[in-house]
Steps between C-alpha positions, in 0.01 A plus 500: 500500500753780525837480676625766735868584520616653824776754446705597804666841526861508389770648725783710362723189490244314290378278784131415457331440834180599673545782752432267794773261379754780516419520871545129570811399688754268338512134602824335612510128426704398806304678774269252675159561654517697818748753357433847360703676233580847635709633214726405213744652254589343165795634303496401132809598301581468133840351589330204670574589863139456617436468871216509750459594865185435701388570857232288666335438835344191654184450705566473871838579652854512361527123505274489193747713303796288613322176413421635154859607443626158608278341235632727223828347390751711304499381140127424500303630201289813552245671275340841559172520313289801398145481361657538153742208555843430655715807564800315645635144497809404691647325801525596865845633585474659847248492787485676834306663783434862581362617833366843587221651714241372253611140551705240317503465123677267261726604212562305181732584212515315171700517178380401154617162371753635249656722765539208740644281223743776398634537853561124529740482205878472542761738353629359174749583224393462138730484198421605142135595541302794365256694719190358333620142560546574869159669519328200343690256721426690821131544412460122479698453823249727676194333349425791265415509131788675316401778260851588383637696206832357376822691566805453280800570722658194661654572840814300581444481874207608716498478880135472597396559863238289671214744433417428135229765471726777621776385264268509198360840599849650503608321179191635322585853607863458389405401143196729463242223532178488700451245776175406670332207672123471519224240467746211487712643215849654493552775240852584380489706180570835338133595538224377729178371340193721496298475818210338314735215399608420857292221658297614799493869407190690383448496120494881489725765648383660824418868535605682815268793553645715777184552704393458862581127491867584443664567836842595363645568155843606377689492171863590425734490202851361547696622195551215251324246723161659434206567724371309798340547835269371769129501561284364779135409463226375731270208426671364188720191562519420129832663408762245389864514379549553124149645468475796262294811569448862406461803725194717439438860595853607592605695192774446244789417733345170610366405156608160375482134596665358811567161656461379855845412639367402841175499696462484877149401608398551863181397675368576848159572653483826300527317168754473219779743420743452214829679436636470146846581361483560126739581214475632148771267367533143625464384859853534643406718795841484669669604174260790451574614856872489423577189707775261401369192674262381767133430472219734576319443826 
C-alpha cells in the first residue's frame, strides 16, 4: 500500500495553503452567530505594537449590532484565525458603531497582550542597572520570554516611563542593539537571530518575485542605515515580522537579504492584501526613516 503526500503550493512568504484556503475569510473568536465579518486589518510590528481592527454587521436591524457590542467587554480575549493558524491574539480595547447609507456596522479594536501589559505599567526610577538587566526584567513583567545579550555598562539612574516596550526600543537604538518582540519572546541583542531560528517563522527565507501578484514595490537606500522599502501583495497573508527574504528579478540594486519590520494584513470581500515594510539591517523602521521616537502606525 503506497502513501500519497499532498503538497500545497507555496506563496512568496513561504505559506503553504491550497488556493481555495487563500480565499477563505478569517474567523474572529468573539463574533457570535448572526454576525458577519465585513473587513479587518491586522498590523504586526517587530517592536511588539500589534493591533487589530474589524468591522462587522449583524442579521436584522441595528439592534443586533448594538446587542453584540454590549456583549463584547473591553479586556476580553480575542483571536483572529486564518486557515494556517492564529494571525493575532490580544484583548479588546475599543468598540463602537458606524452608520451610513448601507446601514449600521460595529467596530472593534484590539491590542496584543504585551502591548496592553506595557501600557498598564507605572513610571519608575531604577538605580544601578544595566540595559540588559532592565530588558530581562521588563520581558518577564510583560509575560514574555527574554532573549537578551548582556550589556556591561551600569547606569546610575534611569527614569523609565510607563510604556516599557517603547523605552526598550529607544534604549536599544541608543546603544546600537536590536529590539524585537514576536511569538512570545523579547529580543534585546547586538544581532537578531536568523529567521529560521525564530519560533513561528518559516524554516527557509522567502523569495519576493516582483510579478503580477505584487501590487506595489519600492526600495531606497538611506546612507549608512542601508536599504529598505515597501511592497504590497495580494493573496498572501503569511508575511510576519523578523521574517527574512530575498528579492528576485530586480537587478543588482535590490540584491541581498532583507527582514520584515512590519506587516499590515487586510481582508475584505475582495480577498487578502498585505503591505510589508522591510529593511536590510535590523528592524528599527523609525530609526531607518530618521525618526527619534514614536512608534510606527
